[in-house]
Structures are given as structure tokens and as C-alpha cells.
N, C-alpha and C positions, 0 to 999 in steps of 0.2 A: 651356206646360203647367203646371201644378202639382200636384205628387205629395206627399202628406202621409204621414211615416213616424212611426210612434210606437212608441217601445222602452217593453219592460215592466223591472222594475226590477232583475229576474235579468240581460237584455242589459247596462245600465248598469254593472252590477257586476263584470261580465268583465273585470278590471284586463288581464290577460294579450289579452284581444279586444277591439278598438276596433267598438263596432256599427256608427257612422258609416262607420267605412273600410271593414269587409265588405260593408256594403251600395252604395257605392260602385262597391265591385269587380263586385258583380251588374249594378248599371245601366251601367257601360261595357261590358257584355257584350250590353247590350242597345242602345247608343245613343253615337255616340260623343262622348268625354271635350270637345271643343270645343265641344259643344251644351248641357252640363250647367251649374247651377250649383247647390248646397247651401248650404242655409242651416240653419246647428246651430239649435233650438230647444230650450226646457227641457225636452219631452217626446219629443224626437228630432230629426225635419230634415226638412225640406222642399226635394224634388229639381224645379227649374225647369229645362225645358227649351225653348230658342229654336228654335222650326222652321226659321228661316233656316240655320242650321248644322249642320242634321242632313247626314249624311255618305249618300250617295246608295245604300247599302248597307244602309241601316236605314229609308228613308224608309217600305216598308208593312208593317212589323214592329215598330218600337219602341213605339207608344203601349200594342198589347196585350201584349209582352213585359213592359214597366213596371205592367200592370196586375196580370199575374200574381204579381210581388213583393209584393202585396198592402197597396196604400196605402190610409190610413185617408181618403177622401175623401166619406165622409158626415157631414153636418150640414154644421157653416162652413167655408168653403175658405178662409179667409184665412192671407195668406202675411202673418207678422209680419215688420217691416222691420230689416235688421240696424242694430243701434246702440241702438235703441230699448228700454227696459225691459218686460221680459215677466214677471209673474210671478216676480218674483224672479231672474230670468234675463235676459243679453242676448244675443239672438240675433246670430249672425255669421256670416259666409261665411267658408267653410273652404278652398273649393279655387280 
């Protein structure tokens, strides 16, 4: 499952606070880290969750918990391919 998170310019400019790291900290409270892959994009990141790796502690709650974090899943839900060029940015896996 893919969750698309976009950051505001203010989020990106906070040099003392990594918005992707902050988001991942919240994500890891919703689902175990081993089930998560994060792809950094030009406007934020995509959080991919591998259903087969979800710990039994999170099986019934992970989806709604991640939806509460406010992903932008309206419109296209395309996942940028790491290593390919995307509007002046090259997406990459960061975890």
C-alpha cells in the first residue's frame, strides 16, 4: 500500500528538523519498521507498506493509523521510481 505525503516549503526549510525523519518516527508508531519503505520525492515522500511483513501487533490498526497522518492520496497515486528523474529531482529510497 502506498501513502503519499507532501511537505510545505516551511517543512523543508527547517534545517534543524528533518520532515521525512519526523514523519518516519510517526509511521513507525503505526506499523513496524521492517514493513516500511520510504521513497523521498521532490515534494515529500511515499511510504510503502509491505502487507506480508506487518507484525501481528499492527495487523488491525496500521492502515487507519497511517491515514490519520494525512497522506495526499487524492488524484494520481503514481509512485515515482527511485533513480529516475522527476521534475528536477531524482527520487531515492532513504531507509
